[in-house]
C-alpha positions, 0 to 999 in steps of 0.5 A: 481439481479442474484447470479453472479452479487451479487458476482461480486459486493462483489468482487469489494467492497472487492478491492475498496478503498474509501474516508471517506466522500464517506462512511459517506454519502453513508452508510445510503442510502446503509442501506436503500436499503438493508432494514436495519436501521442505528441502525441495522447497528451499531449493525452489526458493533459492532458484527463484532468487537466482533467476531474479539475480540473473536479470539484475547482473550478468554472468561473471559479475561479483556477488556478495551473499549474506547468510543467516543461521536459519532457513533464510540463510539456507536459501542464501547458500543455494543461491550462492551455489547456483550462482557460482556454478553459472560463472558468477564470482561469489563471496559468502558472508556468514554470521558464524563463518566456518561453523561446524555442521553436525546435523546436515542430513536433518537440517535443510539449511545446514544441508544447503551450507554443506553443499556450498562447502563441497563446491569449494565455497568458503565463508567470511565475517560480515565485518570483512565486507568491502562494498567496492569489490561487488556488483550486487548484494544478496540479503538472506539473513533473517527473512520473516523471522526477525522481531527485534532491532539489529545491533552490533555488527549487524547494524554496522552491516546494514549501514554499510550495505545501504551506503554502498548504493549497490543493487540489493536483492532481498530473500523473502523480506529485507532484514530489519523490516517487520513482515506483518506491519511494515515498520522498521525494527531498527536499521533495515536493508534497503532492497532494490528487489525482493523475492518473497516466498510462498505468499505475499506478506502484508508488511511489504506493501504498507508503511515502510515496506514499499520504500524498503522492498523495491520491486516485489516478486512473488515466488509461490514455489509450486504450492499456491493451490495447497496454501491458498486452500488451507489459509484464509487471508483477511487482506487483499492487494489491489494493484490491477485496474478492474473497476470500470465495470462497476460504473459501466457504459452510460445509457443513451437516454441518461441525464444529469439527474442519474449521476448524483448531486455532490455537495462539497462543504468547506472553503473557509476564508483563505482556503478556497483551493481545497474546496475547488479541487474537491469540486473539480474532481467530483465533476471530472469523475462524472457526477451529474451536478456539484455544488459548493457550500463555502465561506462568502469570501471564498464563493467568488473565487471558487465560482470563477475557477469552475463555471459548471459548479454551483457555488453558495456563500454560507454565512450561517449554518442554517443556510445549509439546510436547503442544500443538504436536502437537494444533495445526494452525497456530502463531501465535508472538510476540504478547506473547512478550517476549525473556526466557529464557522467551521464547527457550526457547518460541521454540526449542521451536517451531523444533525440535519442529514442522513446522506452518505458523507465523505469526511476529510481534512478538517472535517476529521479534526472536528470529528476527533473533538466530538466523535460520532459513529454512523454507517453513512460515514466514509473517513479518509485520514492521513496518519496525523488525522488518524492519530487525533481520531484514535487519541494516540500519536502518529508514530503509534498509528504507523507502528501498525497501520493495519490495526489502526485502520480497522480500529478507525472503522470500529469506532466511527463506522462506515468505511475507513481509508488510512492514507500513506504509502500502501494506503489501507481500506477497511470496508464492507467489502473487506480489507485492502491495500492499495498497491499503486501510487507514487511520491508525486502524490506527496503535495498539498491538495491531493487528499481534497482531490481524492475526497471529491473523486469518492463523492463523484463515484458515490453520486453515480450509484456505487456502493460506499465501499466500491466508491472508496476502493475505486477512487483510492486506486484511480487516484494512485494510478493517476499519480503514477501517470503524472510522475512520468513527467517528474515526481517533483512539481506534480500538482493535485490539479494535474490528476484531473485529466488522467482521472477522467480517462480512468473513470471512462475505462480509457488507457492513460499510458 
């Protein structure tokens, strides 16, 4: 294999997301093809976590290592042995302390446990843990093998660890987290850092995963090439900005007609702000022209907010027709409401135009009442809106966000974005997880800003999937940038300045 091919495989693996079963069934074959035994793979896993431990606390620190009965526990015994040899004060807690080891030569986890004992190490009960004795906790209990809620002493242990506020280093997956969906199975360890082995598990990056895993480090253990060649991934992590070339530099003879005419439809009486934010984001993303069709009461407010936009007060749905003919892109929903006026405008868009249509907010709520399907749709629901579209509960959506977003695309066509921590995209280009973002985005108007940004990029000739991917990523990164001034109090309008820099390929640091 050439060096360039090898690097390409490593890059692919670094962005690919897998189901737990794929890793479980594929790691042994990958190890064999790479000339490694499973015992050597366990040793490499333990060393990778230990190296991260060294970055978190200095030699001499007191470390509690919690070990399960399987291979994840075996990793823990390797970590404990390496740490002890390097001057750390290590206490191991085991599910079955003092267990008699019968087949250490055949069982890699038991072999690692025996090596710990031969070093003079002992094991204690989980219930004996006292947080104030330690500087760091290592969770090597379950990894990807758990599929049920923790109970009894394990539930008490999780509660004790989380209440301790000590830094926690998780091995592969924090105990209690579903590695496929990112849902909490019950009581779940809140890690400061997670070292995940062989390949990235998709549940670490969406739903509860981002909050529970902390910083995630991939340790491919030297099997990246073999694993990526044998295992296809249906999800990709988007965590690096590579989207400016999709827009590229503008020609010197460019004019506004080259960059689209976005029509934002919304802004019901008393709801002018949402349409204003969508309109401003479309303008700041580089759209050539932006119009707003809104309730007559909102028109003067929106017009004063941004003189560059063309604002039209619409009393009757028929008044939309000439605007729909002039526009190249429709953004339907910001501040639309669910009144009779709202429904009339919604129906007019559904019946009278074949333009690509970004549907958000109350546009989605109206769609849930009268479903339609088209390749021209780009839908952008949060979990509550997704639940209405799928006729289920928000909790059901969050139980498996990956399945939910694919079902949204299947039922409504086009491209689908499921917003939230680790936003998910199901699109013509594939399935993606947005690996960026901030809690600063948890405030009103952020979705309106995103809808306008998508519309503005569509106007600049990006394909629907490209516009959705780039806009979702840049929106998340803009939120991170604004959070540097504090996560609390960040406004949707604060994102407009960093968005302008991002669409121009400029740094925002």
